[in-house]
C-alpha positions in Angstrom: 14.2 11.2 4.8 13.2 9.6 8.2 15.4 10.7 11.3 13.4 14.1 10.4 9.9 12.5 11.2 10.4 9.4 13.3 12.9 9.0 16.4 15.4 6.9 15.9 14.3 5.1 13.1 15.9 1.8 12.5 14.9 1.1 16.1 11.7 3.0 16.1 10.4 0.8 13.1 12.0 -2.3 15.1 9.9 -1.7 18.0 6.8 -1.2 16.0 6.8 -4.1 14.6 8.0 -6.3 17.6 5.0 -4.5 19.5 2.5 -5.1 16.6 3.4 -8.2 16.4 2.9 -9.3 20.4 -0.2 -7.3 20.6 -2.0 -9.5 17.4 -0.3 -12.6 19.2 -1.7 -11.4 22.6 -5.1 -10.6 20.8 -5.8 -14.2 19.4 -3.9 -16.2 22.4 -5.9 -14.4 25.5 -6.6 -10.8 24.5 -9.6 -11.2 22.6 -11.4 -13.1 26.1 -10.2 -10.1 28.1 -13.2 -8.2 26.8 -15.7 -10.1 28.9 -14.4 -8.7 32.1 -15.4 -5.0 30.7 -18.9 -6.8 29.6 -17.8 -7.3 25.6 -17.4 -10.4 25.8 -16.1 -12.1 21.8 -18.8 -13.8 19.9 -20.1 -17.2 20.2 -18.0 -20.1 18.1 -21.1 -21.2 16.5 -22.9 -17.2 16.3 -24.0 -16.6 12.7 -22.6 -13.1 11.6 -23.9 -10.2 12.0 -25.4 -9.3 8.7 -25.4 -4.9 8.4 -23.7 -1.9 9.8 -24.7 -2.7 13.5 -21.7 -5.4 13.5 -19.1 -2.4 13.6 -20.7 -1.5 17.1 -21.3 -5.0 18.0 -19.4 -6.3 21.3 -16.4 -7.9 20.2 -15.7 -4.9 18.0 -15.7 -2.0 20.7 -13.6 -4.1 23.2 -10.7 -4.3 20.1 -11.4 -0.4 19.5 -10.5 -0.1 23.2 -7.5 -2.5 23.1 -6.0 -1.0 20.0 -6.2 2.1 21.6 -4.8 0.6 24.7 -1.6 -0.7 23.1 -1.4 2.6 20.9 -0.7 4.8 23.4 1.4 1.7 25.4 4.4 2.4 22.6 3.7 6.6 22.4 4.4 6.4 26.3 7.5 4.6 25.6 8.5 6.5 23.0 8.0 10.3 24.3 10.1 9.1 27.6 12.6 6.8 25.8 13.7 9.5 23.0 11.6 12.2 23.1 11.1 14.0 19.0 9.2 17.5 17.9 7.0 15.2 15.2 6.5 12.5 17.1 2.8 13.4 17.8 2.3 13.1 13.9 4.7 10.4 13.5 3.3 7.9 16.0 -0.5 8.8 17.6 -1.4 9.9 13.7 0.0 7.2 12.3 -2.0 5.0 14.8 -5.4 6.9 13.8 -4.3 6.3 9.8 -4.1 2.5 10.8 -7.5 2.3 12.7 -9.0 4.1 9.8 -7.9 0.9 7.2 -8.7 -1.5 9.5 -12.2 0.1 9.6 -12.8 0.1 6.1 -11.3 -3.3 5.7 -13.9 -4.4 8.2 -16.6 -2.8 6.3 -16.0 -4.6 3.5 -15.7 -7.7 5.8 -19.5 -6.9 6.6 -19.9 -6.2 2.9 -19.1 -9.7 1.6 -21.2 -11.5 4.6 -24.2 -9.4 3.0 -23.4 -10.8 -0.2 -24.5 -14.7 0.8 -28.1 -14.2 2.3 -28.9 -11.6 -0.3 -27.9 -13.0 -3.5 -29.2 -16.3 -2.4 -32.6 -14.2 -1.8 -31.9 -12.7 -5.3 -31.5 -16.4 -6.6 -35.0 -17.4 -5.3 -36.6 -14.7 -6.6 -35.2 -15.4 -10.1 -35.5 -19.2 -9.9 -39.1 -18.4 -8.6 -38.7 -20.4 -5.4 -39.0 -17.3 -3.1 -41.9 -15.1 -2.8 -41.5 -11.8 -1.8 -42.3 -8.1 -2.1 -41.0 -4.6 -3.1 -40.2 -3.7 0.2 -38.6 -6.5 1.5 -36.2 -6.5 -1.2 -35.5 -2.9 -0.2 -35.4 -4.0 3.5 -32.5 -6.3 2.7 -31.0 -4.0 0.1 -30.6 -1.7 2.8 -27.5 -3.1 4.9 -25.2 -2.6 2.1 -26.5 1.5 1.5 -25.8 1.9 5.4 -22.1 0.3 4.7 -21.3 1.7 1.4 -22.6 5.4 2.8 -20.2 4.4 6.4 -17.3 3.3 4.3 -17.1 6.0 1.5 -17.0 8.9 4.5 -14.5 7.2 6.6 -12.3 6.7 3.6 -12.3 10.4 2.5 -11.7 11.4 6.2 -8.2 9.0 6.1 -7.4 10.2 3.0 -7.7 13.8 4.5 -5.4 13.0 7.5 -2.9 11.3 5.4 -2.5 14.0 3.0 -2.2 16.0 6.1 0.3 13.6 7.9 2.3 13.2 4.7 2.8 17.4 4.3 4.3 17.3 7.8 6.9 14.3 7.0 7.5 16.6 4.2 7.8 20.0 6.2 10.2 17.4 8.5 12.4 16.6 5.6 12.7 20.1 4.6 13.3 21.6 7.7 16.0 18.9 8.6 17.9 19.5 4.9 18.0 23.3 5.5 19.3 23.3 8.8 21.9 22.1 6.9 22.1 23.5 3.6 25.7 24.7 3.9 26.5 20.8 3.9 24.8 20.1 1.2 24.3 22.7 -1.1 27.4 21.4 -2.9 25.7 18.5 -4.2 24.2 18.2 -7.8 21.0 19.1 -7.7 20.9 20.3 -4.4 17.9 22.8 -4.4 16.3 20.4 -6.8 16.4 17.5 -4.4 15.1 19.1 -1.5 12.2 20.9 -3.5 11.0 18.6 -6.3 12.4 14.9 -4.4 11.3 15.6 -1.1 7.4 16.5 -2.9 7.9 13.4 -4.7 9.1 11.2 -2.1 6.5 12.6 0.3 3.5 12.3 -3.0 4.7 8.2 -3.2 4.2 7.5 0.4 1.1 8.7 0.3 0.1 6.6 -2.4 2.6 3.4 -1.6 2.5 3.6 2.1 -1.3 3.6 2.5 -1.9 1.1 -0.2 0.7 -1.2 1.5 -0.9 -1.3 5.2 -4.5 -1.9 3.5 -3.2 -4.8 1.2 -1.3 -6.4 4.9 -5.0 -5.4 6.9 -7.4 -6.6 3.7 -5.3 -10.0 3.7 -5.3 -10.7 7.3 -9.1 -10.1 7.0 -10.1 -11.9 4.2 -8.1 -14.9 4.3 -10.1 -16.6 7.6 -13.3 -15.8 5.3 -11.9 -17.2 1.9 -10.8 -20.6 4.6 -14.5 -20.3 5.7 -16.1 -20.4 1.9 -13.9 -22.8 0.3 -16.2 -25.9 1.9 -18.1 -25.0 -1.4 -14.8 -26.0 -3.1 -13.9 -29.5 -3.3 -10.9 -29.3 -6.3 -8.8 -27.4 -8.4 -8.7 -27.5 -12.3 -5.9 -29.6 -13.3 -4.2 -29.8 -10.0 -7.3 -32.0 -8.4 -8.4 -31.9 -4.9 -5.8 -30.4 -2.1 -6.0 -28.9 1.1 -7.3 -25.1 1.4 -7.8 -25.2 -2.4 -8.7 -21.4 -2.8 -5.4 -20.4 -0.5 -3.3 -22.3 -2.6 -4.6 -21.2 -5.8 -4.5 -17.5 -4.5 -0.9 -18.0 -3.1 0.0 -19.8 -6.5 -1.2 -17.3 -8.8 -0.2 -14.2 -7.2 3.8 -15.9 -6.9 3.8 -16.5 -10.5 2.6 -12.7 -11.6 4.6 -10.9 -8.8 8.1 -12.8 -10.0 6.8 -12.4 -13.7 6.5 -8.6 -13.4 9.6 -8.2 -11.1 11.5 -10.2 -13.8 9.9 -7.8 -16.7 10.7 -4.7 -14.6 14.5 -5.5 -13.5 15.9 -2.3 -15.8 13.8 0.3 -14.6 14.6 1.6 -11.6 18.0 2.0 -13.1 16.8 4.3 -16.2 14.4 6.0 -13.7 17.3 6.9 -11.7 19.0 8.1 -14.6 16.3 9.9 -16.2 16.5 12.2 -13.7 19.8 12.9 -14.0 19.9 13.6 -17.1 16.5 15.9 -16.7 18.7 17.6 -14.2 21.7 18.2 -16.0 19.5 20.1 -18.8 17.8 21.8 -16.2 20.7 23.3 -14.5 22.2 24.5 -17.5 19.6 26.0 -18.4 19.4 28.2 -15.1 22.9 29.1 -15.7 21.7 30.5 -18.7 19.6 32.7 -17.4 22.4 34.5 -15.2 25.7 33.8 -17.8 25.9 34.6 -21.5 28.0 32.2 -22.0 26.2 28.8 -20.5 23.0 27.3 -22.1 25.0 27.6 -25.6 22.9 25.3 -28.3 26.2 22.7 -29.1 25.9 22.6 -25.0 22.3 22.3 -24.7 21.8 19.6 -27.5 24.1 17.5 -26.7 22.6 17.1 -22.8 19.0 17.1 -24.7 20.5 14.0 -26.6 21.2 12.7 -23.5 17.7 12.9 -22.3 16.2 11.5 -25.7 18.1 8.6 -25.9 17.3 7.8 -21.6 13.7 8.4 -22.6 13.6 6.0 -26.0 15.1 3.4 -24.0 12.7 3.7 -20.8 9.9 3.3 -23.6 11.8 0.1 -24.9 12.2 -2.0 -21.6 8.4 -0.3 -20.8 6.9 -2.1 -24.0 8.0 -6.1 -22.7 7.3 -5.0 -18.9 3.5 -3.8 -19.9 2.9 -6.6 -22.1 4.2 -9.2 -18.8 1.9 -6.8 -16.4 -1.3 -6.5 -18.6 -1.5 -9.7 -19.9 -1.3 -11.0 -16.4 -4.0 -8.9 -15.6 -6.3 -9.6 -17.9 -6.0 -13.4 -17.2 -6.4 -12.1 -13.5 -10.2 -11.2 -14.6 -11.3 -14.5 -16.1 -9.0 -17.0 -13.0 -11.1 -16.7 -10.4 -14.2 -18.6 -12.6 -11.6 -20.9 -14.0 -10.8 -22.3 -10.0 -14.7 -22.6 -9.5 -15.5 -24.0 -12.5 -15.6 -27.9 -11.2 -17.8 -26.6 -8.5 -20.1 -24.8 -11.0 -20.7 -28.1 -13.3 -21.4 -30.2 -9.7 -24.0 -27.7 -8.8 -22.0 -27.1 -5.5 -22.7 -23.6 -5.6 -25.1 -20.7 -5.1 -25.1 -17.2 -6.6 -24.6 -15.7 -2.8 -21.9 -18.5 -2.3 -20.3 -17.5 -5.4 -20.7 -14.0 -5.1 -18.8 -14.3 -1.4 -15.8 -16.4 -3.1 -15.5 -14.1 -5.7 -15.5 -10.7 -3.9 -13.1 -12.5 -0.8 -10.9 -14.2 -3.8 -10.6 -11.1 -5.3 -9.5 -9.0 -1.7 -7.0 -11.6 -0.9 -5.4 -12.1 -4.4 -5.4 -7.8 -4.6 -3.5 -7.8 -1.2 -0.8 -10.3 -2.9 -0.5 -8.7 -5.7 0.5 -5.4 -4.0 4.0 -5.2 -5.7 2.7 -6.1 -9.0 0.1 -3.3 -9.1 2.9 -0.5 -7.3 5.7 -1.8 -9.4 6.0 1.3 -11.6 5.5 3.4 -8.5 8.4 1.6 -6.1 10.2 1.8 -9.5 10.0 5.5 -8.9 10.3 5.6 -5.0 13.5 3.9 -5.4 15.2 6.7 -7.9 13.8 9.4 -5.7 15.5 7.7 -2.8 18.4 7.1 -4.3 18.9 10.8 -5.0 18.1 11.6 -1.7 20.4 9.0 -0.1 22.9 11.4 -1.5 22.1 14.1 1.7 21.8 11.1 4.1 25.8 10.1 3.2 26.7 13.7 3.5 25.0 14.5 7.1 26.2 11.0 8.3 30.0 11.3 6.9 29.9 8.8 4.4 30.9 8.5 0.7 28.2 9.6 -1.9 27.3 6.6 -3.8 29.1 6.3 -7.1 27.2 8.1 -9.5 27.0 11.4 -7.4 31.2 11.1 -7.0 30.9 10.6 -10.8 29.5 13.8 -11.2 31.9 15.5 -8.8 34.9 14.0 -10.8 33.7 15.4 -14.1 33.0 18.6 -12.3 36.3 19.0 -11.1 37.5 18.1 -14.4 35.9 21.0 -16.2 36.3 23.4 -13.7 39.6 22.9 -11.7 39.3 26.0 -9.7 
């Protein structure tokens, strides 16, 4: 699944993680200051945030764009020399473009959050009749959000287009790799389905899951400092009382509780999803044989196979009942949790409308990032089941024993057809 698209996958992903960490640490411990050498110094520590779209081409941002491009080209150059790969332009360069566009959209979200404060404080002044204004001034203060939303929407559309092409290239690489070894793979149960359908499902799931995961990480990195700054308005948490970093503690504790709850409730789902693919494949395969051989797909045989399908679906439905009860109960409670932790600040009159909207938005972004596993658990379960089926291909090509469930299938087939 990976060797077809990435050069030496284990070493590649390890080096990518190490290089990314090194680049991030260097940025925070001196790299950001290097922009001054090119006339692009960082913003002063006491400088107010730039409100509006112009922040995206301010000097600190322009230097970061250059820094990102330099780090990417060094990494690409190393792998191009060390281990050339036919798909490395897509697996490295286009991956970097996707990461940059995700970063860009996250920064737009941060810019929108910075706009919330002064704008809603202005609205609060209008509603409380403590501020005099005009319609023209109101529209002027609204304009930054319009531009940010317009740019963010179009960048997201462009990124989705690039991601779709990137994912299909990965599917193409997998398809070409498996078909080049078809003579060794054709004897595995459902080999044709695994190459056609499972590679398609794998690529589609990775398109959704992969981009969501990267965006969650970048959103967490971008909004944690914002939330730390905003918690000056929060002095204590309900029940717990005064604690250091109250918003961060509340977000981490709440998301950890929800994630563990959902993971425990969904423990049985990956195995059931995998078995679901097996019984569906067995039923479909018998029907396909029945198209060419009159002695196949007989009513007794197909009834037994469909009984297996029905039994597994009913088990799946049962286990999804309590899984969804846990998941949706938590998500409903999540809608009011932010107001719950802000209650002491509300009643103490320590928070304005603008600060409230900034805190709610930043807290929601951070918790949504931390809830990645919770929100994506059903998709992760499906990915695990697809990965188990494609794992049989990898085991065959690497000369390893087949997974247990595939070995049991081969044993049963041999017993039914000794020849």
